[in-house]
N, C-alpha and C positions, 0 to 999 in steps of 0.2 A: 921602405915604404915611400921614399920620395918618388913622386910621379914623374914618369918619363915619356908620357904619351900625350902631352898637351896638344900637339898638332892633330892627333886623332880626335880629341874632344872637340876641338874647334871645327874640324872637318865634319863631324857627325851633326853639328848644330844645323848644317845646311839641309840635312835629311830630316831633322826634326826630332824632338824629345819633349818630355813632360817635366815641369818643375816639381820638386819635392822638398823645397825648404819647408820645414815643418815646425809646428809650435806646441801642439798638444795632442788631442786624441779625437777619434771620430764618434761624436755623439750628435745625432740629428744634423749630419753634415750636408745634406742636399734637399731641395724642396720636396721631391717625390718621396724620399725614403722616410720623411717625417710622418707619412701617412701609413707606413708599414713597419712599425717598430720591431716586430718579431724577426724581421730579416735585416735589421740595421746593425752592421758590424761596428763595434766600438773600439776595440784594440786588437792588435795582432803581434804575437811574440814568437821569436825563433831564436834559440840559443842552445849551446852545448849544455847537457844536463849537469847540475852541480850537486845533485843528491850524492852522498857518499856511495861509492861503489857503482855508479852509473855513468862513468866517464866516457863510455863508448856509445852513448845515446845522444840524440838531439830531442828537444821538446819543442813542439809547435802548439800555440794556444790561440784560438780565435774566439773572441768574446762578442756576444750578441745581446740584443735587447737592452738598450741603455736606460740609465736613470730610474732603475727599479727602487721604489720605496718598499722597505721590508714588510710594511704593514698592509700591502696592496692586495688584501683578500676581498672576497672569498676565493677568487679564482687564481690569483697569483700570476705566474709568468711562464706559461707553456710555449714551446716553439711551434712553428707553422707545419702542420702535416703535409701541406701541398708544396713545401719549399724543398730545394736541395741546397744544403750548406756544404761548402767545399774548401779544402786546403790544398793549394797547389804547389808543386815543387819543380823548378826548372834546374836541372843539373849540368847542362852543357852551354848555357849562356845565349841561347837564341830567342829568349823572351817568350817562349811557348812552353807550356807544362809538359813534363815527362812523366809525372806521377800526380795523381789527384786522389785524395781521400774524400769521399762523399758520405754525408750524414743524411739519413732520411728518417723522420720521426713519425710515430704512431701514438695515438691516444686511445684509452679504453676505460670503461668502468668495470669494476670487478662483479662477481656473481655469475651464476649459472646462465641467467637470462641477459647478462650484459647490461643491466640497468642500474648497477651500483648497490650500495648498502641501503637497505630499507628498514623502517621502524614500524611496528604494529601499533596503530594509533586508534583509540576509541574503546568504549566498554564492550563487554562481552555480548555478542549478538549483533554488534554494529561497528566492527573493526575494519580498518583499511591498512593495507601494506603500502606505506608511503616512502618514496625515495627522499633521502636527506639532501640538504642543499650545500653541505660542506664537503671539502676534500679529505677530511679525516673526521672520525667519530670517536676518538680516544687517543691515548698515548701511543707514541711509535718509537721504536728503537731498532738497532741493527738485528736484534734477535727476534723481534715481534713486530711485524708489519701488517697484522691482521685488521687493524683499524683504518688503513689506507683506503680512501674511496675514489682514487684517480690514479691511473697507471699510464706512465709515459715510457715508451720504448723507442729504440732506434736500431737501424741497420747500417752497417759501414761497408762501403764498396771501395776497392782500390781499382782506379783506372790507369792502365799503362798506356802512354801516348797522349795525344790531344784529347782533351775531355769529351768532345762530342763524338769523336770517331774511334777512340782507343778501346782497348779490351777491358771490360769490367770484370772484377773477381771478388767474391765475397770474402770479407775478413770474418774469422771465426773466434769465438770465445775459446781460448786455450785451456781453460780450467773446466767449464761447464759444458762445452760443446754447443753447437748451434750457431746461428748468425744474429740472434737478437739480444741486444743488450738493454739493461734497465737504467733509467735516470731517477735519482732521488727527488722526493718532493722538496719544494723550496722550504726555507727555514720559517715556518709558520709562526713559531714562538716557543719559548722555553716550557710552557705548559704542555704543549703537544709532544715535545722531544725531551723534556726533563731537565736539560741544561745546555749550555754552549758546548761543553765537552761531549755530552751525549749525542748532539747533532753531528759533531765532528766524526764520531765513531760510526754513526749511521751512514754519513756521506761516504766515508772511506770504504764501506762495503760495496760501493758502486764503482770502485776502480777495478777495471777488468783487464786481465792479461789477454793479449790477442795473438793469434797465429796469423801472420801476414803472408799472403801468397808470394812465393819465390824468395822468402826471407828465411834463413836458417835459425835466426834467433827471434824470440817472441818480443813483442812491445806491450804497451799499455795504452788504455784509453779511459778518459773520464768525461762525462758531460753532466753538468750540474750548476746550481747557483753558487757564486762566489762574491765576496765583497769586491766592489769595483776597485781594481788595483791602480787605476789611473788617478793621478793627483794633479789638480789644476785649479787655478784661481779663475773659474769659468765665467761667472757672471760678470765680474769687473773686466776681464780680458775683452769680452765682446761688447762691453759698453765703452767703446773707443779707448781701451786700455785705461781704465779708471784708477790707475795708481801709477807710482813712478817705478817702471820696471827695471831698476838697478838696485843691487845689493846695498842695503842701508848699514850693514856692519863691515868691519874691516875684513872679515872672512865669514863665509856661510856658517851661521849658528853661533857666532861669537857673542852676540847680544851686547856688543859695546857701542853701537850706533856711530861708529867712526868710518862708515863707508860713504856712499854718495849722499849729500844732504837731502833729507826728505825721501831717500830711497826705501823701498819696501824691505821689511826683515822677514826671516823665515818663521813661519807659524802654522801649526796644523789647522788653525782656524781659517786660513786662506784657501783650504781645500774645499771646494763646493761639492765634490763627490764623496766626502768623508762619510756620508750617511746613506750611500747608494749601493745597491748590488747590480751584478750582471749575470749572464749565463755563459759559462765557459765550455768550449769544445776543446778538450786537450788530448794530445797524442804524444807518446814517447816512442821513438822508432830507432832501432840500431842505425848507427851512422853508415855502416856498409850497405844498407838498404835504401838509402836516399841519394848517394853521391854518383851512382852510375859510373860512366866512363869519363867523367869530368875531372877537374883538378882538386875536388874536395870541397869546393865552394858552392853553395846552392842559392838560388833566388826563390823566394817564397811570397805567398799572398793568399788572401782568403776572399771567397765570393759567396753570395747567396742568390739563388735564381727561383723564379716562380713561372708556372705555366702562363702562356700569354693571355688566356681567357678565364674569366671567373664569372659564373652565372649564379646568382643568389637564389637559394631556395625560399620561396614565400612562406612555406610551412617548415621552417627549420627544426631540425632535431640534432641531438648529440651526434657528432660525426657525420651529420648530413646537412650541413648548412650551405653548401654550395657545390656546384659541379666545375672542376677545373679541366681545362684542355688546351691543346696547342703546344708548340715548342717551348722548351724551357728558355727563359729570358732573364739574363743577369740584371739584378736591380741593386746590388751592393758590391763594393769592392774596397779592399783595404790592404796595403803593404806597409809602407811607412806611415807613421801617425800624422794625422791632421792635414794631409795634402789637400783634401777637398774643401776643408774649412777655410783655410787661410792662404791658399795659393791659387786654386782654380776659381776663375771668375764665375759670378752668380749665374750668368747665362749658360755656362757649360758644366755646371755641377752634376746634373743628371746624366749628361752625356759621359762624363768621367766615370760615374757609378756604373754604367753599362759597357765601358770600353775594355779591351784586352790589352795588356802591356805591349803586345807587339804592334799595336796601333796608336801608341802614345805620341807619334809625331804631330798629331793634329793639335797638340797643346803646347807647341813650341814657345809662343810668345810668353806664356806664363813662367817659363824657365829662364829665358835669355834676358828678360827684363821683369823680374818679380816685383809685385806691387806692395808686399808687406813692408820691406825696408823703407820705402818711400812714405807709406802711411805713417810709420813710426817717426820718420823725419818731420813730417808735417805736424804731427802731434806734439813732438818734444823739442824740436830744434831751438826755438826761441827761449824756451824755459831753461834749457841746458846752458846755452851761451850766456843767459842772464845770471844763472847760479854760479858758473864757473868763470865768468868774466872773460870768456873766450869769444872768437868770431868764426867759428866753423861754418863753411858754406852749406855743408850737408852732414847729417849723422849717418846717412846710408853709404854703403859701399859704392864705389864709382867704376869698378871693373866690369865691363860689358864686352862680350857675354859673361855671365857669372860662372866661370869654369870651376870655381871652388864648390859651388852647390851641385853642379853636374857631376863632379867627382864623387862627392859625399853620398849623393842620393840616386844617381842614375847609372854610373859605371862602376862604382866601387874604387877602392884603393889598391894599386898594383902591390901584390905581395901580402895583402891583408884580406880583402874580401871581394876581389875581382874574379869572375868566372873565367873559365878557359877561353870562351868567346866573349868579346865585349859588345853587347847590344844595348844601347841606352834605353832604359825602360824603368818604370816606377815599380820595383819590387824590393823586398827586405832581403839583403844578402848576408849570408853567414858562412864563414870559413870553419868547416867542421874540424879542421886540423889544429886550430888554436885551442889549447886546453882551457876548459872552464876554470873559473876561480870560485873558491868557496864563498859563500854569502858574506862572511865576515871580512874577506879581503876585496870585495867588489867596490869599485868607485861608482858613485851614482852619475858621474860624468863620462863613463865609458872611455872611448878612445882618447878623448880630450883630457881625461883624468889619468892618463898613463895606464890604461886598462884595455888592452887589445881585445879582451873577451866580451866587451860591451858595445852598446850602440855607437856608431852605426854598423858595427860588425855584428849583425843580428840585433836583437833587442830582448833584454831581461826584464822581468817585472819591476825590479828596483832601479832601473836606469831612469834619470830625471830628463826625459826627452824634451820636456818644455824648456828647461834652461839650456840644454845642449843646443836645441834647434834655434832659440832665440839668439845665442852667441854666434852660431854658424851663419845664420842669415844675415847678421850684422857685421860679418867679416872676420870671425875668429881664425879661420883657416888661411888668412893672409899674413898671419904671424906664426912663428914656430910653435909647434906643440910638442909635448913630451912623448917620446916612443922609447920604450924600455929604459926610461929614466934619462933620456938624452934629448935635448931640444932639437927639433928637426924641422927644417924649412921644406914644405911640401911643393914649392915652386908653382903654386896655383895663382897667386896674386901677390902683391907686395904690401907691406905696412902702409905706404902712402895711399893705397886704394881704399883703406878702411880707417876712417878717423876714430871710430869707436870699437874697433875690433877686439881690443883687450879689455873692454868694459864688462863687468860681471852682471850681465842682463839676467833677470829672474822674474818669475811671477810670485815669488814669496811662499810657494806651496812645496815644502820639501818631501822627498820620497827617497828611500834607499832599501836595500835588500832586507834589512832587519824588520821591515813592515810585512814580509811575506813569509811563507813556509820555506823550509829547506828541503823539501821532498815533493815528489809528484803529487798533485798537479800544481804545486808551488804557491798558488794564489790563496789568500787567507780565506777563512771560513766566512760565510755570509753573515750579515747582521740579522738578528732575529726580529720577527714582526712585533713581538712583545716579550718582556721578561720581568 
């Protein structure tokens, strides 16, 4: 794993690249996207499937529509029928997609007239057939969906080659036939669905087996509401890091208070997303159908696009609220977590949302001289020196350009998650040849926790990317890390470059694989609107 291409990394700095020192997840990450929550990507995951018996598959999950309150009725959280939601795969390392899975959504009301469920209201001789205002008019189960008053479906297209010019092919339902897939209603509440377990059974009926063009083995797809898997001390983090971001116990979860004086300790109460849901677009695809002619490592990311023009209908009706036209325009993008929130400058956030990985050179300064470590230094240096009786000139790493961050997030580690061609770009890289670890054996610290199957080699739902990224941005890779049980010097920078590189930085909001499911689509069931 030791990096042998430092001269290559330094050289590529001259041609430009984008910073991806990360800290959390993408919720309302750029000014423009806050106005379009249905196309706001929140998290992206790519990992070797760890469900028993699925070792020859990869799972890709793109979450959208952030900060969903479970009680958000009566319309809850449908996706945008005008949008194209995409999951991209680069398998040769040129930072251009070779495969793209596109999701397009439709919505409809049931009934022969397409006007939904109606009730007969009024006395005999003076009745009216009146449409109901709710999305369901009675109990719903996996065996009986007759009370559903809103239908959301989608079509899935595989594009081979560049998304705009490649060949598009329809993905089919391998069990039922056809190219239209159904999406479950959001978890309105336990009265509507009976119980949490009953909703889980209902949602599971929307896991579809898919026949993928050109692929000899079937895959699976699921689109639906899930509990937000991301765990983060969101409010305090963006309030100038309104806590001491260092472990307050001797070790994570010990509860002994013997860590950094005044440091934050792990507590589920620190997770500001603990009561939020998201909408997940999940794919499970055979490895042999994503790797192409490369070396088995893939680069992945998700985007959402909208037509350039939207003209509102002054007499809006269901499914006739506007006219959309013009070329599809990318408005959301996500590979590694929280790039846009804490790396890209405010003036360039909307530009990053619309940029392609192959054009990431325009964001060079955000990588070579990242601002987040300096902000943490400004906020905490005096307090740390006072508490410890030290006289450190800076808490931030001093190695410029930050080749440790470039390797972790832009080029990948040689022999671990580096593609056959190295093109610095902001994508999530996954080595499909590294076996998945069962949930019980996963380290929430991924590669830094002696677990090569975790972040930044892809990203699993139980990887604590906040803590990992905080430590990496503050210089953890300047010190040896465990690789297959052996401390390994990566040669990216030296301990003297990072005064706090071995400090246990944390936001105090713990996450691990035990909080997720152990089978596709892996993310936990959504929270109910009431119970």
